[in-house]
C-alpha atoms as an extended CHARMM CRD file, in Angstrom:
* protein
*
       281  EXT
         1         1  MET       CA             62.5790000000      110.5960000000       19.2040000000  PROA      1               0.0000000000
         2         2  ASP       CA             59.1700000000      109.2500000000       17.7320000000  PROA      2               0.0000000000
         3         3  GLU       CA             58.1530000000      106.4650000000       20.2790000000  PROA      3               0.0000000000
         4         4  ARG       CA             55.6150000000      104.7840000000       18.4700000000  PROA      4               0.0000000000
         5         5  ILE       CA             55.4600000000      101.6840000000       17.3120000000  PROA      5               0.0000000000
         6         6  PRO       CA             53.4000000000       99.8710000000       14.5960000000  PROA      6               0.0000000000
         7         7  VAL       CA             49.8380000000       98.0930000000       15.6970000000  PROA      7               0.0000000000
         8         8  THR       CA             49.4530000000       95.0510000000       13.7560000000  PROA      8               0.0000000000
         9         9  ARG       CA             45.5710000000       93.0930000000       14.0390000000  PROA      9               0.0000000000
        10        10  ASP       CA             44.1320000000       90.6230000000       11.9390000000  PROA      10              0.0000000000
        11        11  VAL       CA             41.1140000000       91.9050000000       10.9800000000  PROA      11              0.0000000000
        12        12  ALA       CA             38.1070000000       90.4800000000        8.8160000000  PROA      12              0.0000000000
        13        13  GLY       CA             39.0930000000       91.9830000000        5.4990000000  PROA      13              0.0000000000
        14        14  GLY       CA             43.0310000000       90.2650000000        5.9180000000  PROA      14              0.0000000000
        15        15  THR       CA             46.0830000000       91.5300000000        8.5950000000  PROA      15              0.0000000000
        16        16  ALA       CA             45.4820000000       95.8520000000        9.1230000000  PROA      16              0.0000000000
        17        17  LYS       CA             48.2510000000       97.8120000000       10.4240000000  PROA      17              0.0000000000
        18        18  LEU       CA             48.7290000000      101.2950000000       12.2070000000  PROA      18              0.0000000000
        19        19  LEU       CA             52.0610000000      102.3800000000       10.8820000000  PROA      19              0.0000000000
        20        20  PRO       CA             52.9400000000      105.8460000000       12.4910000000  PROA      20              0.0000000000
        21        21  ASP       CA             53.5830000000      108.8400000000       10.1560000000  PROA      21              0.0000000000
        22        22  VAL       CA             57.4780000000      110.0500000000       11.1230000000  PROA      22              0.0000000000
        23        23  ASP       CA             56.7700000000      113.2210000000        9.5880000000  PROA      23              0.0000000000
        24        24  ARG       CA             53.7840000000      114.4710000000       11.6490000000  PROA      24              0.0000000000
        25        25  GLU       CA             53.6770000000      113.7530000000       15.6070000000  PROA      25              0.0000000000
        26        26  ARG       CA             50.5720000000      112.5020000000       15.7610000000  PROA      26              0.0000000000
        27        27  ALA       CA             49.8710000000      111.0230000000       12.8050000000  PROA      27              0.0000000000
        28        28  TRP       CA             49.0200000000      107.1020000000       11.4410000000  PROA      28              0.0000000000
        29        29  LEU       CA             48.2220000000      104.9430000000        7.9260000000  PROA      29              0.0000000000
        30        30  LEU       CA             45.7960000000      102.6780000000        7.8500000000  PROA      30              0.0000000000
        31        31  THR       CA             46.7390000000      100.0500000000        5.7900000000  PROA      31              0.0000000000
        32        32  VAL       CA             44.5120000000       96.3880000000        5.2270000000  PROA      32              0.0000000000
        33        33  ASP       CA             46.8570000000       93.8690000000        3.6440000000  PROA      33              0.0000000000
        34        34  GLY       CA             49.5270000000       96.6520000000        2.1560000000  PROA      34              0.0000000000
        35        35  ALA       CA             46.6180000000       98.6140000000        0.8180000000  PROA      35              0.0000000000
        36        36  PRO       CA             46.1710000000      102.2410000000        2.2940000000  PROA      36              0.0000000000
        37        37  GLN       CA             42.6840000000      102.1500000000        3.3630000000  PROA      37              0.0000000000
        38        38  SER       CA             42.9810000000      105.9670000000        5.8670000000  PROA      38              0.0000000000
        39        39  TYR       CA             45.4230000000      108.2600000000        6.9720000000  PROA      39              0.0000000000
        40        40  VAL       CA             44.6770000000      110.4600000000        9.7160000000  PROA      40              0.0000000000
        41        41  ASP       CA             46.3130000000      113.4620000000       12.2540000000  PROA      41              0.0000000000
        42        42  LEU       CA             44.8750000000      113.3880000000       15.4740000000  PROA      42              0.0000000000
        43        43  GLY       CA             46.9020000000      116.4920000000       16.3840000000  PROA      43              0.0000000000
        44        44  ASP       CA             45.4810000000      117.6410000000       13.3120000000  PROA      44              0.0000000000
        45        45  PRO       CA             42.2080000000      116.5210000000       11.6260000000  PROA      45              0.0000000000
        46        46  GLU       CA             41.7530000000      119.1560000000        9.3230000000  PROA      46              0.0000000000
        47        47  HSD       CA             44.7710000000      117.8740000000        7.6950000000  PROA      47              0.0000000000
        48        48  LEU       CA             43.7260000000      115.3790000000        4.5970000000  PROA      48              0.0000000000
        49        49  GLU       CA             46.9940000000      113.7170000000        3.1990000000  PROA      49              0.0000000000
        50        50  PHE       CA             44.9370000000      111.3170000000        0.5290000000  PROA      50              0.0000000000
        51        51  GLU       CA             43.9270000000      113.0010000000       -2.4250000000  PROA      51              0.0000000000
        52        52  TYR       CA             40.7960000000      111.4280000000       -3.1950000000  PROA      52              0.0000000000
        53        53  ALA       CA             39.8020000000      112.4620000000        0.6760000000  PROA      53              0.0000000000
        54        54  ARG       CA             41.2060000000      116.2360000000       -0.1360000000  PROA      54              0.0000000000
        55        55  ARG       CA             38.3950000000      116.0390000000       -3.0700000000  PROA      55              0.0000000000
        56        56  ILE       CA             35.2130000000      114.6040000000       -0.5120000000  PROA      56              0.0000000000
        57        57  GLY       CA             36.5520000000      117.5870000000        1.3080000000  PROA      57              0.0000000000
        58        58  HSD       CA             35.8720000000      119.9700000000       -0.9740000000  PROA      58              0.0000000000
        59        59  VAL       CA             32.2520000000      118.1750000000       -1.4940000000  PROA      59              0.0000000000
        60        60  LEU       CA             31.5530000000      118.3170000000        2.3570000000  PROA      60              0.0000000000
        61        61  ASP       CA             32.5960000000      122.1550000000        2.4410000000  PROA      61              0.0000000000
        62        62  THR       CA             30.7900000000      123.5230000000       -0.7380000000  PROA      62              0.0000000000
        63        63  ALA       CA             27.5460000000      121.4120000000        0.6360000000  PROA      63              0.0000000000
        64        64  ALA       CA             26.7580000000      124.3100000000        3.1050000000  PROA      64              0.0000000000
        65        65  ASP       CA             27.3180000000      127.8610000000        4.5060000000  PROA      65              0.0000000000
        66        66  PRO       CA             31.2900000000      127.3660000000        6.3090000000  PROA      66              0.0000000000
        67        67  GLY       CA             30.8710000000      126.0640000000        9.4770000000  PROA      67              0.0000000000
        68        68  ARG       CA             27.4750000000      125.0570000000        9.1650000000  PROA      68              0.0000000000
        69        69  PRO       CA             26.4480000000      121.8170000000       11.0030000000  PROA      69              0.0000000000
        70        70  LEU       CA             25.4260000000      118.8750000000        8.7350000000  PROA      70              0.0000000000
        71        71  ASP       CA             24.3260000000      115.4760000000        9.0990000000  PROA      71              0.0000000000
        72        72  VAL       CA             25.9550000000      112.8430000000        7.3210000000  PROA      72              0.0000000000
        73        73  LEU       CA             26.2580000000      109.0960000000        6.6640000000  PROA      73              0.0000000000
        74        74  HSD       CA             29.5730000000      107.9690000000        6.3190000000  PROA      74              0.0000000000
        75        75  LEU       CA             29.5080000000      104.6830000000        4.5070000000  PROA      75              0.0000000000
        76        76  GLY       CA             32.4670000000      102.6290000000        4.9500000000  PROA      76              0.0000000000
        77        77  GLY       CA             35.0390000000      104.1940000000        8.3550000000  PROA      77              0.0000000000
        78        78  GLY       CA             38.4640000000      103.1570000000        8.2690000000  PROA      78              0.0000000000
        79        79  ALA       CA             40.4060000000      105.3710000000       10.5070000000  PROA      79              0.0000000000
        80        80  LEU       CA             37.4430000000      108.0940000000       10.6670000000  PROA      80              0.0000000000
        81        81  THR       CA             39.5260000000      111.0590000000        8.3240000000  PROA      81              0.0000000000
        82        82  LEU       CA             36.2780000000      111.8990000000        7.2630000000  PROA      82              0.0000000000
        83        83  PRO       CA             34.0650000000      112.6410000000       10.0710000000  PROA      83              0.0000000000
        84        84  ARG       CA             37.2170000000      113.8580000000       11.9020000000  PROA      84              0.0000000000
        85        85  TYR       CA             37.6620000000      116.8350000000        9.3800000000  PROA      85              0.0000000000
        86        86  THR       CA             33.5390000000      117.1430000000        9.3950000000  PROA      86              0.0000000000
        87        87  ALA       CA             33.8370000000      117.6740000000       13.2160000000  PROA      87              0.0000000000
        88        88  ALA       CA             36.9840000000      119.9690000000       13.6210000000  PROA      88              0.0000000000
        89        89  THR       CA             35.4750000000      121.9770000000       10.0740000000  PROA      89              0.0000000000
        90        90  ARG       CA             32.0200000000      121.7540000000       10.8850000000  PROA      90              0.0000000000
        91        91  PRO       CA             31.2420000000      121.6870000000       14.7850000000  PROA      91              0.0000000000
        92        92  GLY       CA             28.1430000000      120.2670000000       16.0430000000  PROA      92              0.0000000000
        93        93  SER       CA             27.4060000000      118.1730000000       12.5040000000  PROA      93              0.0000000000
        94        94  ARG       CA             25.5030000000      114.7950000000       13.5530000000  PROA      94              0.0000000000
        95        95  GLN       CA             27.3370000000      112.1730000000       11.6020000000  PROA      95              0.0000000000
        96        96  ARG       CA             26.9390000000      107.9880000000       11.7940000000  PROA      96              0.0000000000
        97        97  VAL       CA             29.5720000000      105.8560000000       10.4610000000  PROA      97              0.0000000000
        98        98  VAL       CA             29.3510000000      102.5070000000        9.0080000000  PROA      98              0.0000000000
        99        99  GLU       CA             32.1970000000      100.1740000000        8.9170000000  PROA      99              0.0000000000
       100       100  ALA       CA             31.4060000000       96.7690000000        8.1220000000  PROA      100             0.0000000000
       101       101  ASP       CA             34.6150000000       95.4480000000        9.6980000000  PROA      101             0.0000000000
       102       102  ARG       CA             34.6400000000       94.7830000000       13.4850000000  PROA      102             0.0000000000
       103       103  GLY       CA             38.1460000000       94.3960000000       13.5660000000  PROA      103             0.0000000000
       104       104  ILE       CA             39.1000000000       97.7350000000       12.2390000000  PROA      104             0.0000000000
       105       105  VAL       CA             36.1810000000       99.3690000000       14.3440000000  PROA      105             0.0000000000
       106       106  ASP       CA             37.6990000000       97.5750000000       17.6020000000  PROA      106             0.0000000000
       107       107  LEU       CA             41.3170000000       99.0890000000       16.0450000000  PROA      107             0.0000000000
       108       108  VAL       CA             40.5490000000      102.2760000000       15.5750000000  PROA      108             0.0000000000
       109       109  ALA       CA             38.7760000000      102.6070000000       19.1160000000  PROA      109             0.0000000000
       110       110  GLU       CA             41.3810000000      101.8280000000       20.8130000000  PROA      110             0.0000000000
       111       111  HSD       CA             44.2520000000      103.6820000000       19.6930000000  PROA      111             0.0000000000
       112       112  LEU       CA             42.7220000000      106.5120000000       17.5820000000  PROA      112             0.0000000000
       113       113  PRO       CA             39.9690000000      107.3590000000       19.6000000000  PROA      113             0.0000000000
       114       114  LEU       CA             37.2280000000      110.1410000000       18.8940000000  PROA      114             0.0000000000
       115       115  PRO       CA             37.6110000000      113.4320000000       21.5870000000  PROA      115             0.0000000000
       116       116  ALA       CA             34.7340000000      113.6110000000       23.6180000000  PROA      116             0.0000000000
       117       117  GLY       CA             32.0820000000      115.4280000000       22.0570000000  PROA      117             0.0000000000
       118       118  SER       CA             32.9590000000      114.5770000000       18.3300000000  PROA      118             0.0000000000
       119       119  GLY       CA             29.1150000000      114.1700000000       17.4960000000  PROA      119             0.0000000000
       120       120  VAL       CA             30.1870000000      111.1140000000       15.4390000000  PROA      120             0.0000000000
       121       121  THR       CA             28.9140000000      107.8540000000       16.6420000000  PROA      121             0.0000000000
       122       122  VAL       CA             29.5540000000      104.6630000000       14.4810000000  PROA      122             0.0000000000
       123       123  ARG       CA             28.5490000000      101.1220000000       13.9440000000  PROA      123             0.0000000000
       124       124  ALA       CA             29.9180000000       97.8020000000       12.6340000000  PROA      124             0.0000000000
       125       125  GLU       CA             28.0780000000       97.0820000000       10.1560000000  PROA      125             0.0000000000
       126       126  ASP       CA             27.2560000000       96.3340000000        5.6320000000  PROA      126             0.0000000000
       127       127  ALA       CA             26.9250000000       99.4780000000        4.4080000000  PROA      127             0.0000000000
       128       128  ARG       CA             23.8390000000       98.2090000000        1.8610000000  PROA      128             0.0000000000
       129       129  ALA       CA             21.8120000000       96.9680000000        4.9170000000  PROA      129             0.0000000000
       130       130  ALA       CA             22.5540000000      100.4840000000        6.9690000000  PROA      130             0.0000000000
       131       131  LEU       CA             21.5460000000      102.7370000000        4.4070000000  PROA      131             0.0000000000
       132       132  GLU       CA             18.0930000000      100.6200000000        3.5420000000  PROA      132             0.0000000000
       133       133  ASP       CA             17.4550000000      101.2430000000        7.4750000000  PROA      133             0.0000000000
       134       134  ALA       CA             18.2100000000      104.9430000000        7.5740000000  PROA      134             0.0000000000
       135       135  PRO       CA             15.2220000000      107.2960000000        7.7030000000  PROA      135             0.0000000000
       136       136  ASP       CA             13.9020000000      109.2540000000        4.7750000000  PROA      136             0.0000000000
       137       137  ALA       CA             15.4040000000      112.4200000000        3.9880000000  PROA      137             0.0000000000
       138       138  SER       CA             18.2780000000      112.1030000000        7.5180000000  PROA      138             0.0000000000
       139       139  ALA       CA             21.1570000000      112.8460000000        5.8040000000  PROA      139             0.0000000000
       140       140  ASP       CA             22.5760000000      116.0650000000        3.8760000000  PROA      140             0.0000000000
       141       141  VAL       CA             25.3140000000      114.1210000000        2.8570000000  PROA      141             0.0000000000
       142       142  ILE       CA             25.8570000000      110.5640000000        2.3040000000  PROA      142             0.0000000000
       143       143  VAL       CA             29.4280000000      109.3610000000        2.1590000000  PROA      143             0.0000000000
       144       144  ALA       CA             30.8660000000      106.4940000000        0.0810000000  PROA      144             0.0000000000
       145       145  ASP       CA             34.2740000000      105.5490000000        0.6190000000  PROA      145             0.0000000000
       146       146  VAL       CA             33.8060000000      101.4610000000        1.2190000000  PROA      146             0.0000000000
       147       147  PHE       CA             35.9890000000       98.7890000000       -0.6720000000  PROA      147             0.0000000000
       148       148  GLY       CA             36.3680000000       95.1120000000        0.0050000000  PROA      148             0.0000000000
       149       149  GLY       CA             40.2890000000       94.7640000000       -0.2110000000  PROA      149             0.0000000000
       150       150  SER       CA             40.9910000000       96.8160000000       -3.0220000000  PROA      150             0.0000000000
       151       151  ARG       CA             37.4330000000       96.8310000000       -4.9830000000  PROA      151             0.0000000000
       152       152  VAL       CA             34.1640000000       98.9040000000       -4.0050000000  PROA      152             0.0000000000
       153       153  PRO       CA             31.3710000000       96.1140000000       -3.5870000000  PROA      153             0.0000000000
       154       154  ALA       CA             29.0280000000       95.0820000000       -6.2520000000  PROA      154             0.0000000000
       155       155  HSD       CA             25.5050000000       95.5450000000       -4.0200000000  PROA      155             0.0000000000
       156       156  LEU       CA             26.9030000000       98.7090000000       -3.1350000000  PROA      156             0.0000000000
       157       157  THR       CA             26.7850000000       99.9900000000       -7.4390000000  PROA      157             0.0000000000
       158       158  SER       CA             23.7290000000       99.3410000000       -8.1520000000  PROA      158             0.0000000000
       159       159  VAL       CA             20.5930000000      101.2950000000       -9.1510000000  PROA      159             0.0000000000
       160       160  GLU       CA             18.5420000000      100.0450000000       -6.0310000000  PROA      160             0.0000000000
       161       161  TYR       CA             21.4870000000      101.7050000000       -4.0800000000  PROA      161             0.0000000000
       162       162  ALA       CA             21.5690000000      104.5200000000       -5.3430000000  PROA      162             0.0000000000
       163       163  GLY       CA             17.5220000000      104.8460000000       -5.0730000000  PROA      163             0.0000000000
       164       164  SER       CA             17.8740000000      103.8670000000       -1.4440000000  PROA      164             0.0000000000
       165       165  ALA       CA             20.9510000000      107.2860000000       -1.2870000000  PROA      165             0.0000000000
       166       166  ALA       CA             17.9130000000      109.3650000000       -2.6920000000  PROA      166             0.0000000000
       167       167  ARG       CA             15.6080000000      108.3320000000       -0.3700000000  PROA      167             0.0000000000
       168       168  VAL       CA             17.9060000000      108.7580000000        2.7850000000  PROA      168             0.0000000000
       169       169  LEU       CA             19.2640000000      112.1860000000        1.3020000000  PROA      169             0.0000000000
       170       170  ARG       CA             17.1220000000      115.8270000000        2.1790000000  PROA      170             0.0000000000
       171       171  PRO       CA             16.0160000000      117.6670000000       -0.5760000000  PROA      171             0.0000000000
       172       172  GLY       CA             18.8480000000      119.0280000000       -2.3860000000  PROA      172             0.0000000000
       173       173  GLY       CA             21.4840000000      116.9280000000       -0.3750000000  PROA      173             0.0000000000
       174       174  ARG       CA             25.0300000000      115.1020000000       -1.4810000000  PROA      174             0.0000000000
       175       175  TYR       CA             26.1740000000      111.9000000000       -2.8030000000  PROA      175             0.0000000000
       176       176  ALA       CA             29.7540000000      111.6940000000       -2.7980000000  PROA      176             0.0000000000
       177       177  ALA       CA             31.5640000000      108.2110000000       -3.4330000000  PROA      177             0.0000000000
       178       178  ASN       CA             35.2940000000      107.0740000000       -3.8800000000  PROA      178             0.0000000000
       179       179  LEU       CA             35.6640000000      105.1730000000       -7.2100000000  PROA      179             0.0000000000
       180       180  ALA       CA             38.2320000000      103.5900000000       -8.6240000000  PROA      180             0.0000000000
       181       181  ASP       CA             38.6930000000      102.6470000000      -12.4320000000  PROA      181             0.0000000000
       182       182  GLY       CA             41.2210000000      102.6810000000      -15.7230000000  PROA      182             0.0000000000
       183       183  ALA       CA             40.5350000000      102.3400000000      -19.1330000000  PROA      183             0.0000000000
       184       184  PRO       CA             38.6210000000      101.6100000000      -21.0150000000  PROA      184             0.0000000000
       185       185  PHE       CA             36.4130000000      102.6540000000      -17.5760000000  PROA      185             0.0000000000
       186       186  ASP       CA             33.8890000000      100.1580000000      -17.8050000000  PROA      186             0.0000000000
       187       187  PHE       CA             32.6890000000      100.5220000000      -14.1890000000  PROA      187             0.0000000000
       188       188  LEU       CA             33.3370000000      104.0180000000      -13.9510000000  PROA      188             0.0000000000
       189       189  ARG       CA             30.9240000000      104.5290000000      -16.9030000000  PROA      189             0.0000000000
       190       190  SER       CA             28.0220000000      102.5040000000      -15.8330000000  PROA      190             0.0000000000
       191       191  GLN       CA             28.7500000000      104.0600000000      -12.4630000000  PROA      191             0.0000000000
       192       192  VAL       CA             28.0260000000      107.3700000000      -14.3080000000  PROA      192             0.0000000000
       193       193  ALA       CA             24.7870000000      105.9560000000      -16.2800000000  PROA      193             0.0000000000
       194       194  THR       CA             23.4990000000      104.2990000000      -12.8960000000  PROA      194             0.0000000000
       195       195  PHE       CA             23.4830000000      107.4040000000      -10.7640000000  PROA      195             0.0000000000
       196       196  ALA       CA             22.1030000000      109.6180000000      -13.9740000000  PROA      196             0.0000000000
       197       197  ALA       CA             18.6060000000      107.4980000000      -13.4250000000  PROA      197             0.0000000000
       198       198  VAL       CA             17.9180000000      107.9800000000      -10.1710000000  PROA      198             0.0000000000
       199       199  PHE       CA             20.0840000000      112.2200000000      -10.0630000000  PROA      199             0.0000000000
       200       200  PRO       CA             19.4360000000      115.0890000000      -12.4170000000  PROA      200             0.0000000000
       201       201  ARG       CA             22.8380000000      116.7080000000      -11.7480000000  PROA      201             0.0000000000
       202       202  LEU       CA             26.5220000000      114.9870000000      -11.3960000000  PROA      202             0.0000000000
       203       203  CYS       CA             29.7890000000      115.3790000000      -11.6420000000  PROA      203             0.0000000000
       204       204  LEU       CA             33.2920000000      113.8430000000      -11.9180000000  PROA      204             0.0000000000
       205       205  ILE       CA             36.2450000000      115.0200000000       -9.6530000000  PROA      205             0.0000000000
       206       206  ALA       CA             39.5660000000      113.4720000000      -11.1520000000  PROA      206             0.0000000000
       207       207  GLU       CA             43.1710000000      113.9480000000      -11.9790000000  PROA      207             0.0000000000
       208       208  ALA       CA             43.4400000000      114.7240000000      -16.0490000000  PROA      208             0.0000000000
       209       209  PRO       CA             45.4520000000      111.4630000000      -16.9780000000  PROA      209             0.0000000000
       210       210  VAL       CA             43.4310000000      109.1240000000      -14.8410000000  PROA      210             0.0000000000
       211       211  LEU       CA             40.1090000000      110.3290000000      -16.8090000000  PROA      211             0.0000000000
       212       212  ARG       CA             42.4370000000      110.4180000000      -19.9410000000  PROA      212             0.0000000000
       213       213  GLY       CA             42.9900000000      106.1410000000      -19.4140000000  PROA      213             0.0000000000
       214       214  ARG       CA             46.8750000000      107.1590000000      -18.6840000000  PROA      214             0.0000000000
       215       215  ARG       CA             46.7800000000      105.3270000000      -15.5620000000  PROA      215             0.0000000000
       216       216  PHE       CA             44.6970000000      103.2610000000      -12.9150000000  PROA      216             0.0000000000
       217       217  GLY       CA             42.8930000000      106.0480000000       -9.5750000000  PROA      217             0.0000000000
       218       218  ASN       CA             40.5270000000      107.3860000000       -7.3140000000  PROA      218             0.0000000000
       219       219  ALA       CA             37.3950000000      109.3200000000       -9.2730000000  PROA      219             0.0000000000
       220       220  ILE       CA             35.0440000000      110.6620000000       -6.6330000000  PROA      220             0.0000000000
       221       221  LEU       CA             31.0730000000      110.7510000000       -8.3550000000  PROA      221             0.0000000000
       222       222  VAL       CA             29.0620000000      113.3540000000       -6.5620000000  PROA      222             0.0000000000
       223       223  ALA       CA             25.4570000000      113.2810000000       -7.1530000000  PROA      223             0.0000000000
       224       224  SER       CA             22.2110000000      115.6000000000       -6.3970000000  PROA      224             0.0000000000
       225       225  THR       CA             18.5790000000      116.2820000000       -7.4300000000  PROA      225             0.0000000000
       226       226  ALA       CA             20.3530000000      119.9030000000       -7.0210000000  PROA      226             0.0000000000
       227       227  GLU       CA             21.8850000000      122.2650000000       -8.8940000000  PROA      227             0.0000000000
       228       228  LEU       CA             26.0390000000      121.4450000000       -7.5550000000  PROA      228             0.0000000000
       229       229  PRO       CA             28.3880000000      124.0050000000       -6.8180000000  PROA      229             0.0000000000
       230       230  LEU       CA             30.4930000000      122.9630000000      -10.1700000000  PROA      230             0.0000000000
       231       231  ASP       CA             32.8410000000      126.6960000000       -9.9150000000  PROA      231             0.0000000000
       232       232  ALA       CA             33.9410000000      126.1240000000       -6.3880000000  PROA      232             0.0000000000
       233       233  LEU       CA             34.6430000000      122.8460000000       -6.8000000000  PROA      233             0.0000000000
       234       234  ALA       CA             36.6400000000      123.2420000000       -9.9570000000  PROA      234             0.0000000000
       235       235  ARG       CA             38.5100000000      126.3730000000       -8.3370000000  PROA      235             0.0000000000
       236       236  ARG       CA             39.1230000000      123.9200000000       -5.1030000000  PROA      236             0.0000000000
       237       237  ALA       CA             39.8690000000      120.6360000000       -6.8880000000  PROA      237             0.0000000000
       238       238  ALA       CA             42.8740000000      122.9220000000       -9.2870000000  PROA      238             0.0000000000
       239       239  ALA       CA             44.4960000000      124.1140000000       -6.3200000000  PROA      239             0.0000000000
       240       240  ASP       CA             45.4080000000      121.0880000000       -4.7690000000  PROA      240             0.0000000000
       241       241  ALA       CA             48.8060000000      119.6370000000       -4.4310000000  PROA      241             0.0000000000
       242       242  PHE       CA             47.6080000000      117.0830000000       -7.7270000000  PROA      242             0.0000000000
       243       243  PRO       CA             45.1140000000      119.3190000000       -9.0940000000  PROA      243             0.0000000000
       244       244  ALA       CA             42.6510000000      117.2800000000      -10.1450000000  PROA      244             0.0000000000
       245       245  ARG       CA             39.1700000000      118.7840000000      -13.2140000000  PROA      245             0.0000000000
       246       246  VAL       CA             35.4950000000      118.4780000000      -12.4020000000  PROA      246             0.0000000000
       247       247  THR       CA             33.5720000000      117.0110000000      -15.3450000000  PROA      247             0.0000000000
       248       248  HSD       CA             29.8670000000      117.6290000000      -15.8410000000  PROA      248             0.0000000000
       249       249  GLY       CA             27.6610000000      118.2670000000      -18.6260000000  PROA      249             0.0000000000
       250       250  ASP       CA             28.0550000000      117.2700000000      -22.2970000000  PROA      250             0.0000000000
       251       251  ALA       CA             31.6520000000      116.1570000000      -21.0820000000  PROA      251             0.0000000000
       252       252  LEU       CA             30.5790000000      113.7020000000      -18.3260000000  PROA      252             0.0000000000
       253       253  ALA       CA             27.5390000000      112.2280000000      -20.8580000000  PROA      253             0.0000000000
       254       254  ARG       CA             30.3700000000      111.4060000000      -23.6460000000  PROA      254             0.0000000000
       255       255  PHE       CA             32.4320000000      109.9790000000      -21.3340000000  PROA      255             0.0000000000
       256       256  ALA       CA             29.7090000000      107.4810000000      -20.7280000000  PROA      256             0.0000000000
       257       257  ALA       CA             28.2360000000      107.4210000000      -23.7270000000  PROA      257             0.0000000000
       258       258  GLY       CA             27.2800000000      103.4260000000      -23.9880000000  PROA      258             0.0000000000
       259       259  ALA       CA             27.1260000000      103.1510000000      -20.5960000000  PROA      259             0.0000000000
       260       260  VAL       CA             23.8200000000      101.7720000000      -19.2270000000  PROA      260             0.0000000000
       261       261  PRO       CA             22.0660000000      101.4800000000      -16.0490000000  PROA      261             0.0000000000
       262       262  VAL       CA             22.8270000000       98.3070000000      -13.5590000000  PROA      262             0.0000000000
       263       263  GLY       CA             20.9150000000       96.6700000000      -11.5580000000  PROA      263             0.0000000000
       264       264  ASP       CA             21.1410000000       94.3340000000       -8.3970000000  PROA      264             0.0000000000
       265       265  ARG       CA             21.4170000000       91.2680000000      -10.6560000000  PROA      265             0.0000000000
       266       266  GLU       CA             24.3200000000       92.3820000000      -13.0860000000  PROA      266             0.0000000000
       267       267  ALA       CA             26.1770000000       94.6980000000      -10.4050000000  PROA      267             0.0000000000
       268       268  VAL       CA             29.6400000000       94.1530000000       -9.8910000000  PROA      268             0.0000000000
       269       269  GLY       CA             32.4870000000       95.4800000000       -7.9520000000  PROA      269             0.0000000000
       270       270  SER       CA             35.3310000000       97.9190000000       -9.2920000000  PROA      270             0.0000000000
       271       271  PRO       CA             38.1660000000       96.6210000000      -11.2570000000  PROA      271             0.0000000000
       272       272  GLU       CA             40.8070000000       95.0510000000       -9.1290000000  PROA      272             0.0000000000
       273       273  PRO       CA             44.1090000000       97.7060000000       -9.3840000000  PROA      273             0.0000000000
       274       274  PRO       CA             46.6680000000       96.0640000000      -11.3140000000  PROA      274             0.0000000000
       275       275  GLY       CA             50.0360000000       95.3900000000       -9.2120000000  PROA      275             0.0000000000
       276       276  GLY       CA             51.4560000000       98.3880000000       -6.9040000000  PROA      276             0.0000000000
       277       277  ALA       CA             48.4780000000      101.1620000000       -7.9090000000  PROA      277             0.0000000000
       278       278  PHE       CA             47.4900000000      101.9480000000       -4.5420000000  PROA      278             0.0000000000
       279       279  GLY       CA             49.9770000000      100.0060000000       -2.3420000000  PROA      279             0.0000000000
       280       280  ILE       CA             52.8410000000      101.1320000000       -0.1450000000  PROA      280             0.0000000000
       281       281  GLY       CA             56.7440000000       99.6220000000        0.4400000000  PROA      281             0.0000000000
């Protein structure tokens, strides 16, 4: 019998809840105001429940030879799903996590603590400020999974922000961001144009129905100064339970046609999802 009980706490972003998964003995779902934020299995940190997390996992898996430690900067922490995954799949990695909501940091530390020697440090700080303070060429991968409620904040969408990410990445390093949008994709198209102004290599990983405009959903934007492992990413994304495509090159240029880069002054956050898009019952 599962004797774990839900935990509820008021945090800066609203009401956070930790909900036990009755189907997995040590798994928990973190929500804020009913919107799922993270899913973590303490007994199996390599398990990535959310599809968008699996796709970022593919980026991490292909960022270096299997098992080689990485230096990773995570912008947005939640329940630390991807830092735990990286610590398990690449022991010895050095990971810095920035989560703006101190209440979530404390909640996760209390109820879902990291194992000793994880190599993960967590700070309560604004993601943009932390990125701008980070040393040059200090990260192999930057993972951006920051949502204020259900929207990506505007100050994490500009050319200036992308430039800071490029500065912090080592040569050939990779930036991977969880974004969300729906047709006509004004936000997602602008993000492609914005990051293309800084990074010469980009791709989007998303389910075909999302990019065809049939529904609102997540898309992972991947950017680098070096060639991306497009074939490896495509094979992994296609093999997922909900297969995704890797859009790049001419197809990505057609998708973003007419979009222009945005600076800090004109930047806007991602659109509010339609009712029920990411909610839970």
